[in-house]
C-alpha positions as CSV (number, residue, x, y, z in Angstrom):
1,M,-81.2,-34.1,-173.2
2,N,-84.0,-35.6,-175.3
3,I,-82.4,-34.4,-178.6
4,L,-79.0,-35.8,-177.6
5,L,-80.6,-39.1,-176.7
6,W,-82.4,-39.2,-180.1
7,I,-79.1,-38.5,-182.0
8,V,-77.2,-41.2,-180.1
9,Q,-80.1,-43.7,-180.5
10,I,-80.4,-43.1,-184.3
11,L,-76.6,-43.3,-184.8
12,L,-76.4,-46.5,-182.7
13,A,-79.4,-48.0,-184.6
14,L,-77.7,-47.3,-187.9
15,L,-74.5,-48.9,-186.6
16,F,-76.2,-52.0,-185.4
17,L,-78.4,-52.3,-188.6
18,F,-75.2,-52.2,-190.7
19,A,-73.3,-54.6,-188.5
20,G,-76.2,-57.0,-188.2
21,A,-77.0,-57.0,-192.0
22,S,-73.3,-57.5,-192.9
23,K,-73.3,-60.7,-190.8
24,F,-76.0,-62.0,-193.0
25,L,-74.7,-60.7,-196.3
26,M,-71.0,-61.7,-196.0
27,S,-69.8,-65.2,-196.4
28,A,-67.6,-66.9,-193.8
29,E,-64.7,-66.6,-196.2
30,D,-65.2,-62.9,-196.6
31,M,-65.4,-62.4,-192.8
32,A,-62.2,-64.5,-192.3
33,A,-60.4,-62.4,-195.0
34,Q,-61.2,-59.2,-193.1
35,G,-59.4,-60.6,-190.1
36,G,-61.7,-58.8,-187.7
37,S,-61.8,-61.4,-185.0
38,P,-58.9,-63.1,-183.3
39,V,-61.2,-66.0,-182.4
40,E,-62.8,-68.4,-184.9
41,L,-66.5,-68.3,-184.2
42,P,-69.0,-70.6,-185.7
43,M,-71.1,-69.1,-188.5
44,W,-74.4,-69.9,-186.7
45,F,-73.2,-67.9,-183.7
46,I,-72.2,-64.9,-185.9
47,R,-75.6,-65.0,-187.7
48,S,-77.4,-65.2,-184.3
49,I,-75.5,-62.1,-183.1
50,G,-76.5,-60.4,-186.4
51,A,-80.1,-61.1,-185.8
52,C,-79.8,-59.8,-182.2
53,E,-78.1,-56.6,-183.5
54,I,-80.9,-56.0,-186.1
55,A,-83.6,-56.6,-183.5
56,G,-81.7,-54.3,-181.0
57,A,-81.4,-51.6,-183.6
58,I,-85.2,-51.6,-184.2
59,G,-85.7,-51.7,-180.4
60,L,-83.5,-48.6,-179.9
61,V,-85.8,-46.4,-182.0
62,V,-89.2,-47.8,-182.8
63,P,-90.8,-48.2,-179.3
64,W,-89.8,-44.7,-178.2
65,A,-90.8,-43.1,-181.6
66,T,-94.2,-44.7,-181.6
67,G,-94.9,-44.4,-177.8
68,I,-95.8,-48.1,-177.7
69,K,-94.0,-50.1,-175.0
70,R,-91.4,-47.3,-174.4
71,G,-89.7,-49.5,-171.8
72,L,-88.4,-51.7,-174.7
73,T,-85.9,-48.9,-175.7
74,P,-83.8,-49.0,-172.6
75,T,-84.2,-52.8,-172.5
76,A,-82.8,-53.1,-176.1
77,A,-79.9,-50.8,-175.1
78,G,-79.2,-52.9,-172.1
79,L,-79.2,-56.2,-174.1
80,L,-77.0,-54.7,-176.7
81,I,-74.5,-53.8,-174.0
82,V,-74.3,-57.6,-173.3
83,I,-73.2,-58.1,-177.0
84,M,-70.7,-55.2,-176.7
85,V,-69.2,-56.8,-173.6
86,G,-68.6,-59.9,-175.6
87,A,-67.2,-57.8,-178.5
88,V,-64.8,-56.1,-176.1
89,V,-63.6,-59.4,-174.7
90,V,-63.1,-61.0,-178.1
91,S,-61.4,-57.8,-179.5
92,A,-59.1,-57.6,-176.5
93,M,-57.9,-61.1,-177.2
94,G,-56.4,-59.7,-180.4
95,S,-55.2,-56.4,-179.0
96,I,-56.4,-53.9,-176.5
97,G,-56.5,-51.2,-179.1
98,M,-59.2,-53.1,-181.0
99,A,-61.4,-53.2,-177.9
100,V,-61.7,-49.4,-177.7
101,L,-64.5,-49.0,-180.3
102,P,-66.9,-51.7,-178.8
103,F,-66.2,-50.2,-175.4
104,I,-67.2,-46.7,-176.5
105,V,-70.3,-48.2,-178.2
106,G,-71.2,-49.9,-174.9
107,L,-70.8,-46.6,-173.0
108,L,-73.2,-44.9,-175.5
109,L,-75.7,-47.7,-175.1
110,A,-75.4,-47.3,-171.3
111,F,-76.2,-43.6,-171.8
112,V,-79.3,-44.4,-173.8
113,A,-80.5,-47.0,-171.3
114,W,-79.9,-44.6,-168.4
115,G,-81.5,-41.6,-170.1
116,R,-84.6,-43.4,-171.4
117,R,-85.2,-45.3,-168.2
118,R,-85.4,-41.9,-166.4
119,M,-88.0,-40.7,-168.9
120,I,-90.4,-43.6,-168.7
């Protein structure tokens, strides 16, 4: 179980690092050109979500790996679930099919939160 949790944590951390960094590196025009969101969100809000995603990615791995404040790992997973709920809602406004990926990511985050909370 521990190995499976580590694999999921690392993959999720890489996903959120990439997603968060791209929100800082891409311009508003580039994001609009991708057509990823059916809702026009302000750039300050997108950058805030990016900062939360980067912090969450660090929180998924570092506390458990170092053994310092291990309770932060399931907390980070739980807070990233909140972001994924928002992503599911915004994606579903475009089409239900687009909401599947953030929903699966949310389920994986719930698995990490549940699994690590049991091990504290």
